[in-house]
MILO-861373 format. One line per field, with one value per residue: x, y, z of N, C-alpha, C in turn. Coordinates in steps of 0.1 Angstrom, whole numbers, plus 5000, padded with zeros to 4 digits. Layout:
N
n.c1 X	...
n.c2 Y	...
n.c3 Z	...
ca.c1 X	...
ca.c2 Y	...
ca.c3 Z	...
c.c1 X	...
c.c2 Y	...
c.c3 Z	...
***
This chain:
449
n.c1 5231	5244	5230	5215	5190	5172	5151	5128	5117	5112	5093	5067	5040	5016	4989	4978	4970	4978	4995	5013	5041	5038	5047	5045	5019	4995	4990	4967	4974	5002	5029	5034	5061	5074	5062	5071	5099	5099	5092	5114	5135	5131	5144	5170	5189	5220	5220	5195	5186	5172	5159	5154	5135	5113	5101	5120	5128	5106	5102	5125	5123	5102	5113	5138	5173	5181	5196	5202	5199	5199	5176	5173	5160	5134	5138	5129	5128	5152	5171	5167	5179	5205	5213	5222	5246	5273	5272	5269	5293	5318	5303	5295	5271	5237	5213	5183	5156	5129	5097	5086	5058	5045	5030	5020	5036	5051	5075	5081	5076	5095	5118	5117	5118	5145	5159	5153	5166	5193	5197	5193	5214	5212	5214	5195	5164	5130	5102	5070	5035	5004	4977	4942	4931	4953	4957	4974	4997	5033	5042	5055	5076	5086	5110	5115	5112	5128	5131	5127	5120	5105	5076	5059	5025	5016	5034	5030	5022	4992	4994	5013	4999	4981	4994	4994	5011	5027	5048	5058	5073	5094	5127	5155	5189	5222	5245	5269	5266	5243	5249	5267	5251	5233	5248	5246	5220	5195	5176	5158	5129	5093	5089	5115	5129	5149	5146	5143	5136	5149	5173	5170	5166	5191	5207	5196	5203	5230	5232	5228	5214	5180	5156	5123	5100	5070	5043	5021	4999	4981	4974	4996	5011	4998	5001	5002	4987	4968	4941	4920	4932	4949	4930	4922	4945	4948	4926	4932	4954	4942	4925	4944	4956	4935	4929	4953	4952	4929	4937	4955	4939	4921	4888	4868	4838	4827	4847	4849	4839	4856	4884	4917	4949	4982	5003	4993	4988	4972	4958	4948	4914	4902	4874	4860	4838	4817	4826	4847	4878	4912	4943	4977	5004	4990	4985	4967	4953	4945	4912	4897	4870	4857	4835	4811	4819	4841	4872	4906	4937	4972	4976	4978	4962	4952	4945	4912	4896	4868	4854	4831	4819	4836	4864	4899	4930	4964	4970	4971	4955	4946	4942	4909	4894	4865	4849	4828	4794	4804	4826	4857	4889	4916	4950	4978	4965	4961	4946	4941	4940	4907	4893	4864	4849	4823	4795	4799	4822	4853	4888	4921	4956	4958	4960	4943	4939	4937	4904	4889	4859	4840	4812	4796	4792	4816	4847	4881	4910	4945	4949	4953	4940	4931	4931	4900	4883	4853	4838	4814	4786	4789	4812	4840	4874	4889	4913	4927	4938	4936	4960	4980	4983	4970	4973	4952	4948	4935	4927	4928	4898	4880	4850	4835	4812	4783	4784	4806	4830	4864	4888	4918	4952	4946	4940	4925	4920	4925	4896	4880	4852	4832	4806	4776	4774	4794	4820	4852	4880	4900	4923	4912	4913	4922	4895	4877	4848	4841	4823	4811	4790	4763	4740	4707	4678	4644	4614	4583	4552	4560	4556	4531	4532
n.c2 5181	5159	5131	5103	5079	5061	5035	5023	4992	4967	4956	4933	4939	4931	4939	4940	4914	4893	4871	4883	4904	4936	4959	4952	4952	4966	4999	5017	5001	4998	4983	4993	4998	5001	5023	5043	5041	5050	5077	5086	5082	5103	5123	5121	5107	5095	5069	5045	5029	5000	4988	4957	4929	4910	4884	4890	4879	4878	4905	4912	4896	4909	4935	4931	4935	4954	4979	4970	4964	4941	4936	4915	4911	4929	4957	4983	5017	5032	5011	4999	5018	5017	4993	5000	5012	5002	5000	5026	5037	5061	5078	5111	5134	5141	5121	5108	5096	5075	5057	5024	5022	5045	5055	5079	5101	5127	5133	5160	5171	5158	5168	5195	5193	5183	5204	5225	5215	5215	5242	5254	5244	5223	5198	5178	5176	5175	5161	5174	5178	5197	5190	5189	5171	5157	5133	5105	5109	5118	5148	5179	5198	5231	5258	5290	5286	5264	5229	5213	5190	5157	5145	5117	5105	5091	5100	5126	5158	5176	5201	5198	5180	5196	5207	5210	5204	5177	5148	5134	5112	5112	5120	5142	5138	5149	5127	5118	5130	5118	5091	5093	5101	5080	5060	5064	5061	5044	5014	5016	5012	5004	4985	4977	4988	5005	5038	5061	5087	5094	5102	5129	5140	5136	5151	5177	5180	5183	5207	5210	5220	5217	5213	5218	5208	5218	5200	5206	5191	5171	5145	5132	5120	5097	5066	5032	5006	4987	4969	4987	5012	5009	5009	5035	5049	5042	5054	5081	5083	5076	5098	5118	5110	5112	5139	5149	5137	5150	5177	5174	5172	5151	5137	5130	5117	5110	5113	5100	5075	5063	5043	5045	5034	5043	5040	5045	5060	5086	5102	5135	5148	5123	5104	5092	5071	5065	5037	5026	5008	5011	4996	4988	4994	5006	5024	5050	5065	5096	5112	5089	5068	5055	5033	5026	5000	4989	4973	4977	4963	4966	4974	4987	5014	5030	5062	5075	5053	5032	5018	4996	4985	4962	4938	4942	4928	4930	4937	4951	4978	4993	5025	5039	5016	4997	4983	4960	4960	4939	4923	4903	4908	4891	4883	4891	4899	4916	4942	4958	4990	5003	4979	4961	4948	4930	4924	4899	4887	4870	4873	4859	4858	4866	4882	4907	4921	4953	4967	4943	4926	4913	4906	4894	4869	4851	4833	4838	4824	4821	4830	4844	4870	4883	4916	4934	4912	4894	4881	4858	4854	4832	4819	4798	4794	4764	4758	4742	4709	4693	4688	4703	4737	4752	4770	4792	4806	4832	4847	4878	4898	4877	4857	4845	4823	4822	4804	4788	4763	4763	4741	4740	4730	4752	4768	4796	4810	4842	4862	4840	4819	4806	4782	4787	4771	4752	4728	4732	4715	4713	4730	4760	4772	4805	4826	4805	4784	4769	4743	4723	4703	4683	4666	4680	4664	4658	4646	4641	4647	4637	4645	4636	4610
n.c3 5059	5084	5089	5105	5108	5134	5138	5160	5163	5175	5191	5204	5200	5213	5218	5193	5187	5169	5146	5129	5129	5145	5131	5104	5097	5075	5065	5048	5026	5027	5044	5078	5086	5062	5052	5069	5064	5038	5041	5056	5038	5021	5034	5028	5043	5058	5066	5074	5102	5115	5146	5155	5167	5178	5158	5137	5113	5096	5092	5079	5056	5043	5038	5027	5022	5047	5068	5101	5137	5165	5191	5213	5238	5250	5267	5271	5257	5259	5261	5237	5219	5228	5217	5192	5196	5190	5162	5155	5162	5162	5146	5140	5144	5137	5152	5144	5161	5159	5159	5149	5147	5140	5116	5104	5104	5087	5061	5058	5083	5099	5088	5094	5122	5125	5113	5130	5153	5145	5139	5164	5179	5197	5223	5224	5206	5210	5195	5198	5208	5209	5229	5236	5253	5271	5285	5296	5281	5282	5298	5287	5303	5307	5308	5303	5276	5269	5272	5303	5315	5310	5320	5330	5330	5353	5372	5374	5389	5398	5388	5367	5352	5340	5319	5283	5263	5249	5248	5217	5212	5194	5185	5180	5183	5194	5185	5198	5224	5231	5235	5256	5277	5277	5288	5315	5323	5343	5354	5374	5381	5380	5359	5354	5332	5307	5301	5273	5277	5301	5293	5286	5312	5324	5307	5311	5338	5334	5324	5297	5264	5257	5233	5218	5192	5180	5167	5139	5129	5148	5143	5133	5154	5161	5174	5164	5180	5181	5163	5159	5160	5138	5117	5121	5115	5088	5077	5080	5063	5038	5035	5032	5008	4991	4990	4980	4954	4944	4944	4923	4902	4899	4899	4926	4934	4958	4983	5008	5004	4988	4981	4979	4976	4989	4971	4945	4913	4896	4867	4856	4855	4856	4866	4895	4910	4939	4961	4947	4946	4946	4943	4955	4932	4912	4881	4868	4840	4822	4821	4826	4835	4863	4877	4902	4927	4915	4914	4913	4909	4912	4884	4851	4837	4808	4791	4789	4794	4803	4831	4846	4876	4880	4882	4881	4877	4880	4853	4819	4805	4777	4759	4756	4761	4770	4798	4815	4828	4856	4849	4848	4849	4848	4862	4840	4817	4787	4773	4744	4725	4723	4728	4737	4765	4779	4801	4825	4815	4813	4814	4812	4814	4787	4755	4739	4709	4693	4691	4695	4704	4731	4742	4762	4788	4786	4785	4782	4783	4784	4757	4724	4707	4676	4660	4658	4660	4667	4695	4703	4725	4754	4746	4751	4759	4761	4780	4797	4803	4825	4834	4820	4807	4777	4746	4729	4697	4678	4648	4630	4626	4628	4634	4661	4668	4689	4720	4714	4718	4722	4720	4733	4725	4698	4666	4650	4619	4602	4595	4597	4606	4632	4637	4656	4688	4684	4689	4688	4677	4660	4639	4622	4590	4575	4564	4564	4573	4603	4617	4642	4654	4668	4646	4640	4650	4643	4656	4648	4665	4689	4716	4722	4728
ca.c1 5230	5249	5218	5212	5178	5171	5137	5125	5107	5115	5082	5058	5027	5006	4975	4974	4964	4981	5008	5021	5047	5030	5052	5042	5005	4994	4982	4964	4981	5017	5033	5038	5076	5079	5057	5080	5112	5097	5093	5128	5143	5130	5153	5184	5197	5232	5216	5183	5189	5161	5161	5145	5135	5102	5100	5128	5130	5095	5104	5136	5118	5094	5120	5150	5186	5181	5205	5195	5205	5190	5173	5167	5151	5129	5139	5127	5133	5166	5178	5167	5189	5218	5217	5229	5258	5284	5270	5271	5306	5325	5294	5293	5261	5223	5206	5168	5150	5115	5092	5080	5044	5039	5031	5014	5046	5055	5089	5082	5077	5108	5129	5116	5124	5159	5164	5153	5177	5206	5198	5194	5226	5207	5219	5184	5152	5119	5089	5059	5022	4995	4965	4932	4930	4966	4957	4982	5010	5043	5040	5067	5078	5096	5115	5120	5111	5136	5126	5134	5117	5093	5070	5049	5012	5015	5043	5027	5013	4980	4999	5020	4988	4974	5001	4988	5022	5030	5059	5054	5082	5104	5138	5168	5200	5236	5248	5279	5261	5232	5254	5273	5240	5227	5257	5243	5206	5193	5163	5152	5114	5084	5091	5129	5133	5157	5137	5150	5133	5158	5184	5167	5168	5205	5212	5192	5212	5243	5231	5227	5203	5170	5146	5111	5094	5056	5036	5009	4989	4982	4972	5009	5017	4991	5008	4993	4989	4956	4935	4912	4942	4953	4920	4922	4957	4945	4916	4939	4962	4933	4920	4955	4958	4924	4932	4965	4947	4920	4946	4962	4929	4912	4874	4862	4825	4825	4860	4848	4835	4866	4895	4928	4961	4992	5012	4985	4990	4960	4958	4937	4900	4896	4862	4860	4826	4818	4828	4859	4890	4924	4953	4991	5011	4983	4986	4955	4956	4936	4899	4892	4858	4857	4821	4808	4823	4852	4884	4918	4949	4985	4973	4980	4950	4955	4936	4898	4890	4856	4852	4820	4816	4845	4877	4910	4941	4977	4968	4973	4943	4950	4933	4896	4888	4854	4848	4818	4796	4806	4837	4868	4902	4926	4964	4985	4957	4965	4936	4947	4931	4893	4886	4851	4846	4810	4791	4802	4833	4866	4901	4933	4968	4954	4961	4932	4944	4928	4890	4882	4847	4835	4801	4789	4792	4827	4860	4892	4922	4957	4945	4957	4928	4935	4923	4886	4875	4841	4836	4800	4782	4791	4825	4850	4887	4891	4927	4933	4934	4936	4974	4987	4976	4973	4970	4942	4951	4924	4933	4921	4885	4873	4837	4834	4797	4779	4785	4817	4841	4877	4896	4932	4958	4939	4941	4914	4926	4919	4883	4873	4839	4827	4791	4771	4773	4804	4832	4863	4891	4910	4926	4903	4921	4917	4884	4869	4838	4842	4811	4812	4779	4754	4729	4694	4668	4630	4605	4570	4542	4567	4551	4518	4535
ca.c2 5176	5146	5126	5089	5076	5049	5032	5013	4983	4953	4951	4922	4944	4921	4944	4937	4901	4888	4864	4891	4915	4948	4969	4947	4954	4976	5012	5021	4993	4997	4979	5005	5000	5005	5037	5051	5042	5058	5091	5088	5083	5117	5132	5119	5103	5087	5055	5042	5017	4994	4980	4946	4918	4900	4879	4898	4872	4882	4919	4913	4890	4919	4947	4928	4938	4967	4980	4967	4958	4932	4938	4902	4912	4943	4963	4997	5025	5035	4999	4997	5027	5012	4982	5006	5020	4997	5003	5041	5041	5070	5087	5125	5141	5140	5108	5109	5084	5074	5044	5017	5021	5058	5057	5091	5111	5132	5137	5175	5173	5153	5177	5207	5189	5182	5218	5233	5209	5220	5257	5257	5238	5216	5184	5170	5183	5166	5164	5175	5182	5203	5182	5194	5161	5151	5122	5093	5113	5125	5162	5187	5209	5241	5270	5300	5280	5252	5217	5210	5176	5150	5139	5107	5107	5085	5107	5141	5165	5182	5213	5192	5174	5207	5211	5204	5200	5163	5141	5126	5100	5113	5129	5145	5138	5149	5113	5116	5134	5108	5078	5097	5101	5066	5052	5068	5058	5032	5008	5015	5016	4993	4976	4974	4991	5017	5048	5071	5100	5096	5109	5143	5143	5136	5163	5189	5181	5187	5221	5210	5227	5207	5221	5211	5213	5215	5196	5213	5182	5161	5131	5126	5113	5085	5053	5020	4995	4978	4969	4999	5023	5006	5014	5049	5054	5040	5064	5094	5082	5076	5111	5126	5106	5117	5154	5150	5134	5161	5188	5172	5173	5139	5140	5120	5121	5109	5108	5092	5062	5059	5037	5045	5032	5053	5038	5046	5073	5088	5114	5145	5146	5110	5105	5080	5070	5058	5023	5021	5004	5010	4991	4986	5004	5009	5037	5053	5076	5108	5111	5076	5067	5042	5034	5018	4987	4985	4971	4976	4959	4966	4974	5000	5018	5041	5073	5074	5039	5032	5005	4997	4973	4951	4936	4942	4923	4928	4937	4963	4982	5005	5037	5037	5003	4997	4970	4958	4957	4925	4916	4900	4908	4884	4886	4890	4902	4929	4946	4969	5001	5001	4966	4961	4936	4933	4918	4884	4882	4868	4870	4855	4856	4867	4895	4910	4932	4965	4965	4931	4927	4902	4913	4888	4854	4845	4831	4838	4822	4817	4832	4857	4873	4893	4928	4935	4900	4894	4869	4856	4850	4818	4813	4794	4787	4753	4759	4733	4695	4686	4687	4714	4748	4753	4783	4794	4817	4836	4857	4891	4899	4865	4858	4833	4822	4820	4790	4780	4758	4762	4732	4743	4740	4753	4781	4800	4820	4855	4862	4827	4819	4793	4781	4787	4758	4743	4724	4733	4708	4713	4744	4765	4781	4818	4827	4793	4782	4757	4739	4710	4701	4672	4669	4681	4654	4662	4635	4647	4641	4630	4649	4629	4596
ca.c3 5073	5086	5096	5105	5116	5141	5139	5170	5157	5180	5200	5199	5197	5218	5216	5179	5187	5155	5144	5121	5136	5144	5121	5091	5094	5065	5066	5034	5015	5028	5058	5086	5087	5049	5051	5077	5057	5026	5045	5060	5026	5015	5041	5023	5055	5055	5068	5082	5109	5122	5158	5153	5177	5176	5144	5128	5100	5088	5088	5069	5044	5036	5035	5020	5029	5053	5079	5113	5148	5171	5205	5216	5250	5250	5280	5271	5245	5261	5259	5222	5213	5232	5208	5180	5200	5183	5148	5153	5167	5153	5139	5146	5137	5143	5152	5145	5167	5158	5162	5138	5147	5139	5101	5099	5104	5073	5059	5060	5098	5104	5083	5102	5135	5123	5110	5143	5162	5140	5141	5179	5185	5209	5225	5220	5203	5212	5188	5207	5202	5218	5230	5245	5263	5271	5294	5292	5275	5290	5296	5284	5313	5301	5316	5294	5262	5268	5279	5315	5319	5304	5331	5327	5336	5367	5381	5373	5399	5392	5380	5355	5343	5333	5307	5271	5254	5252	5241	5206	5211	5183	5190	5174	5193	5191	5187	5209	5237	5235	5241	5268	5287	5278	5297	5329	5327	5351	5352	5387	5379	5381	5348	5352	5318	5305	5293	5266	5283	5311	5287	5288	5326	5326	5300	5318	5350	5330	5318	5282	5258	5252	5226	5213	5180	5181	5155	5135	5128	5159	5138	5130	5165	5164	5174	5161	5189	5180	5150	5158	5157	5125	5109	5122	5107	5073	5073	5078	5051	5027	5033	5027	4995	4983	4989	4970	4940	4939	4941	4910	4891	4899	4904	4934	4936	4973	4988	5020	5000	4978	4988	4970	4984	4988	4959	4933	4906	4887	4859	4857	4849	4858	4875	4903	4917	4953	4961	4939	4953	4937	4952	4951	4924	4900	4874	4860	4831	4822	4815	4829	4843	4872	4882	4915	4930	4907	4921	4904	4917	4905	4870	4843	4829	4799	4790	4783	4797	4812	4838	4855	4885	4875	4889	4872	4885	4874	4838	4812	4798	4768	4757	4749	4764	4779	4805	4824	4843	4861	4842	4857	4841	4857	4859	4828	4806	4780	4764	4736	4723	4718	4731	4745	4774	4784	4814	4828	4806	4821	4807	4820	4806	4773	4748	4730	4700	4691	4685	4698	4712	4737	4748	4774	4791	4778	4792	4773	4791	4776	4744	4717	4698	4666	4659	4653	4661	4675	4703	4706	4739	4758	4741	4761	4755	4770	4780	4807	4801	4838	4838	4814	4801	4763	4740	4717	4688	4669	4639	4629	4620	4629	4640	4669	4670	4703	4726	4708	4727	4715	4728	4730	4716	4685	4660	4641	4611	4599	4588	4599	4613	4638	4638	4670	4694	4679	4697	4678	4682	4649	4634	4611	4581	4572	4555	4564	4583	4611	4624	4648	4664	4664	4636	4646	4646	4646	4656	4649	4674	4700	4729	4725	4732
c.c1 5235	5239	5217	5199	5178	5156	5135	5114	5108	5103	5073	5044	5015	4991	4970	4967	4966	4994	5018	5027	5039	5034	5049	5027	5004	4985	4980	4972	4996	5020	5038	5053	5080	5074	5067	5094	5110	5098	5107	5137	5142	5139	5167	5193	5210	5228	5203	5185	5176	5166	5150	5146	5125	5100	5107	5129	5118	5097	5114	5132	5110	5103	5133	5162	5186	5191	5197	5204	5195	5188	5165	5157	5147	5128	5138	5133	5148	5175	5178	5177	5203	5223	5224	5242	5271	5284	5272	5284	5313	5316	5293	5283	5248	5218	5191	5162	5135	5110	5086	5065	5037	5039	5026	5024	5050	5069	5091	5084	5090	5119	5129	5121	5139	5165	5164	5164	5190	5208	5199	5207	5223	5214	5208	5172	5141	5107	5078	5046	5013	4981	4955	4930	4943	4968	4965	4996	5020	5042	5054	5067	5089	5099	5121	5121	5119	5130	5134	5131	5105	5088	5058	5036	5011	5024	5040	5019	5001	4984	5005	5009	4981	4981	4996	4999	5027	5042	5053	5062	5091	5114	5149	5178	5213	5241	5258	5274	5250	5238	5262	5263	5234	5236	5253	5228	5205	5178	5156	5137	5106	5087	5105	5134	5141	5149	5146	5148	5143	5171	5182	5170	5183	5211	5208	5201	5226	5243	5231	5214	5193	5159	5134	5106	5079	5049	5024	4997	4990	4980	4986	5015	5009	4999	4998	4996	4978	4950	4926	4921	4947	4943	4920	4933	4954	4935	4922	4947	4954	4929	4931	4957	4947	4925	4943	4960	4938	4927	4953	4952	4920	4899	4870	4848	4821	4838	4859	4844	4844	4879	4907	4941	4972	5000	5005	4988	4978	4961	4946	4925	4895	4885	4861	4847	4827	4819	4840	4871	4901	4936	4967	4997	5004	4985	4974	4957	4946	4923	4893	4879	4857	4844	4820	4813	4833	4864	4896	4930	4962	4984	4976	4968	4953	4944	4922	4893	4878	4854	4841	4819	4823	4857	4888	4923	4954	4977	4971	4960	4946	4939	4920	4889	4876	4852	4836	4804	4799	4816	4848	4880	4913	4940	4969	4976	4962	4954	4940	4936	4917	4887	4874	4850	4833	4808	4794	4812	4846	4877	4912	4945	4966	4957	4950	4937	4933	4914	4883	4870	4843	4824	4795	4792	4803	4839	4871	4905	4933	4954	4952	4946	4932	4926	4910	4879	4864	4839	4821	4798	4784	4803	4834	4863	4890	4906	4934	4928	4934	4951	4982	4978	4980	4968	4960	4947	4940	4929	4924	4907	4877	4860	4835	4819	4794	4780	4795	4827	4853	4886	4911	4941	4950	4941	4929	4920	4919	4906	4876	4861	4837	4812	4787	4770	4783	4815	4843	4875	4903	4911	4916	4912	4914	4905	4875	4858	4841	4829	4814	4802	4771	4743	4716	4685	4654	4621	4591	4560	4548	4561	4538	4520	4536
c.c2 5162	5139	5111	5088	5062	5046	5021	5004	4968	4948	4940	4928	4935	4925	4942	4924	4894	4881	4872	4902	4928	4957	4964	4948	4967	4988	5017	5014	4991	4993	4992	5008	5006	5020	5046	5052	5050	5073	5094	5090	5096	5127	5131	5116	5095	5073	5055	5029	5012	4987	4969	4936	4908	4896	4887	4892	4877	4896	4920	4907	4901	4931	4944	4932	4952	4967	4978	4962	4950	4936	4925	4903	4927	4949	4978	5005	5029	5023	4996	5005	5022	5001	4987	5013	5015	5001	5018	5046	5049	5080	5100	5132	5140	5126	5111	5096	5084	5059	5038	5016	5035	5062	5070	5103	5115	5135	5152	5178	5169	5162	5190	5205	5189	5196	5226	5228	5215	5235	5261	5253	5231	5203	5174	5180	5172	5171	5164	5179	5188	5196	5188	5184	5153	5138	5110	5096	5119	5140	5169	5199	5218	5252	5279	5295	5267	5241	5215	5196	5170	5142	5130	5110	5103	5092	5122	5146	5171	5194	5208	5186	5184	5212	5203	5200	5187	5158	5132	5113	5100	5123	5131	5146	5142	5135	5111	5119	5124	5096	5081	5096	5087	5057	5054	5064	5045	5026	5006	5021	5003	4982	4971	4977	5004	5027	5058	5085	5104	5103	5125	5148	5145	5149	5176	5191	5186	5201	5222	5216	5216	5216	5212	5217	5208	5212	5205	5204	5171	5147	5124	5117	5100	5073	5042	5009	4985	4979	4982	5011	5021	5011	5029	5056	5053	5051	5078	5094	5083	5091	5120	5123	5112	5132	5156	5148	5145	5174	5187	5170	5161	5143	5128	5124	5120	5104	5099	5077	5057	5054	5035	5045	5042	5052	5041	5060	5074	5102	5123	5142	5132	5111	5092	5081	5063	5043	5017	5019	5003	5007	4990	4997	5007	5023	5039	5065	5088	5104	5097	5077	5054	5043	5023	5004	4981	4984	4969	4973	4958	4965	4987	5003	5030	5051	5068	5060	5041	5018	5006	4984	4961	4950	4935	4939	4922	4927	4951	4966	4994	5014	5033	5024	5005	4983	4971	4961	4942	4917	4913	4899	4903	4887	4883	4891	4915	4932	4959	4979	4997	4988	4969	4948	4939	4925	4903	4879	4881	4866	4867	4852	4856	4881	4896	4923	4942	4962	4952	4933	4914	4907	4907	4873	4847	4843	4830	4837	4816	4818	4845	4859	4885	4905	4927	4922	4901	4881	4868	4852	4835	4811	4810	4789	4776	4750	4749	4719	4687	4685	4699	4725	4749	4766	4782	4807	4820	4847	4870	4890	4886	4867	4845	4833	4819	4806	4782	4776	4756	4754	4733	4730	4740	4767	4784	4812	4833	4854	4849	4828	4805	4793	4781	4773	4748	4740	4723	4726	4708	4727	4747	4775	4795	4817	4815	4793	4769	4754	4725	4708	4689	4676	4670	4671	4659	4649	4641	4639	4634	4632	4641	4615	4594
c.c3 5074	5095	5094	5113	5122	5144	5149	5166	5162	5188	5194	5195	5201	5217	5202	5178	5173	5155	5136	5130	5134	5133	5106	5087	5085	5068	5052	5023	5017	5042	5065	5085	5073	5047	5058	5070	5045	5030	5049	5048	5019	5022	5037	5035	5050	5056	5076	5089	5117	5135	5157	5165	5174	5161	5134	5114	5091	5083	5077	5055	5036	5031	5027	5029	5034	5065	5092	5124	5156	5186	5209	5228	5250	5264	5280	5259	5247	5257	5244	5215	5216	5223	5195	5183	5191	5168	5145	5159	5157	5145	5147	5138	5144	5141	5154	5150	5166	5160	5150	5137	5146	5124	5096	5099	5090	5073	5062	5075	5104	5100	5092	5117	5135	5121	5122	5152	5158	5143	5155	5185	5197	5211	5221	5217	5203	5203	5198	5200	5213	5218	5240	5257	5263	5280	5288	5286	5285	5287	5295	5294	5308	5311	5306	5280	5260	5276	5291	5320	5311	5315	5327	5335	5351	5377	5382	5385	5391	5383	5367	5346	5336	5320	5295	5261	5258	5243	5230	5204	5200	5187	5180	5184	5187	5194	5198	5223	5241	5242	5254	5279	5288	5288	5312	5333	5334	5349	5365	5386	5380	5371	5347	5338	5318	5296	5286	5271	5294	5306	5289	5302	5329	5319	5306	5331	5347	5324	5303	5277	5252	5246	5223	5200	5180	5168	5152	5134	5138	5154	5136	5142	5169	5163	5172	5171	5189	5166	5148	5154	5143	5115	5109	5114	5092	5069	5071	5066	5038	5024	5028	5012	4986	4980	4979	4956	4935	4936	4927	4899	4890	4905	4912	4938	4951	4979	5000	5016	4989	4985	4978	4979	4980	4976	4946	4927	4896	4880	4861	4850	4849	4868	4882	4912	4931	4951	4953	4948	4943	4946	4946	4943	4911	4894	4865	4852	4832	4816	4816	4837	4850	4880	4893	4916	4921	4916	4911	4913	4908	4890	4864	4834	4821	4799	4784	4784	4805	4818	4847	4863	4881	4883	4879	4880	4876	4859	4832	4803	4790	4766	4751	4752	4772	4785	4815	4819	4845	4853	4851	4848	4850	4853	4845	4816	4800	4770	4757	4732	4717	4721	4739	4752	4781	4797	4814	4818	4815	4812	4817	4811	4791	4768	4738	4722	4698	4685	4688	4707	4718	4746	4761	4775	4784	4787	4781	4782	4782	4761	4738	4706	4689	4666	4653	4652	4670	4682	4707	4721	4742	4752	4752	4755	4765	4771	4789	4805	4814	4843	4833	4808	4786	4757	4729	4710	4678	4661	4639	4622	4619	4636	4647	4673	4685	4707	4719	4719	4719	4724	4724	4732	4702	4680	4650	4633	4609	4591	4588	4607	4620	4639	4653	4675	4690	4690	4688	4684	4672	4644	4622	4603	4580	4562	4555	4575	4590	4619	4630	4659	4659	4655	4644	4641	4651	4645	4658	4658	4686	4714	4732	4730	4747
***
């Protein structure tokens, strides 16, 4: 199919009450406009063209180098499509017109719409929906199965208002016939705008064939014009994502209390408890256990990991690692196979080799810890001198005593030991003991004085 899409995304979205352009607000973790483009890309279109206007620079900064045209003054949907006339000059095929604030539309639906349009040989095919309460929507008036008119609520008679088939605002057009009709539409209405629906009126008067394709899932036509509708759209997308994951073998103990964004991938037999949040492009392996109030952001979690009530950010967690409760794995941490991170342990920009254990109350920043090393409670790598960050290197099978301060840059060798309560400022060779603490003094009968 020779198909180009045109996405209308120039509006201000004043009801959003936000400095951010409406189409950049996120639905289940993805900007609305990006979600729509992701679906359109599944159709293998020749080109996806955006009609931009309000704060277009912010949209382009988010999306990068995308094909677009500018609608400086928003004068209606028909006017928006007119802005693409020059860019589409010479194109002969199907033009799919959709909106930048309808993030629930599926690629499958759009493909079926385009397929029907092609098979029917129609000038225009309108995406429609059947609503029990169609108030506020344009009604689809038909004669013998073909569309004869789209009548807006305020212009509808009581008979037309009883029609339950409504306009979803998505269209397939024969591109040449579209622009021929667009040249004839006028803005003689209350708002002084050019309406795309007037194209249908002109084509009907010319005796052209206008078809409709009825949606199966009415949720798909939800337009996002407010923060409440934004939350509603995100809820629908989360539910879709959860169903998709469960069909692939993931166990969600309470799907309604689980928040998993669209870009996340999860392996089979992973168990996810209520209150878990998984964001961005995180990848979770098989047989993982994620327990209450855990948040994972843009991280890679291998198989058979167990995480309880902890935060993982932009990090790699290898197979068999156990974390938490109440641990914080900050960006650029790499925990290798079998590492144990206990309660109130924080890592940042650190690599912990296989089998490392840090049970509790520890900070490991800008560190490399060798395999099978034990980190005692209260250990801190003092990595920041007020101006620069410095690295701590700890060898294999070392034993770091409780309440050790490792003042970086410093190295502790293989099999080395630090005495509890030490402040280590010099390198400790392999197999050595390093102790650095004040001498204990006892004064008898002191409390009686």
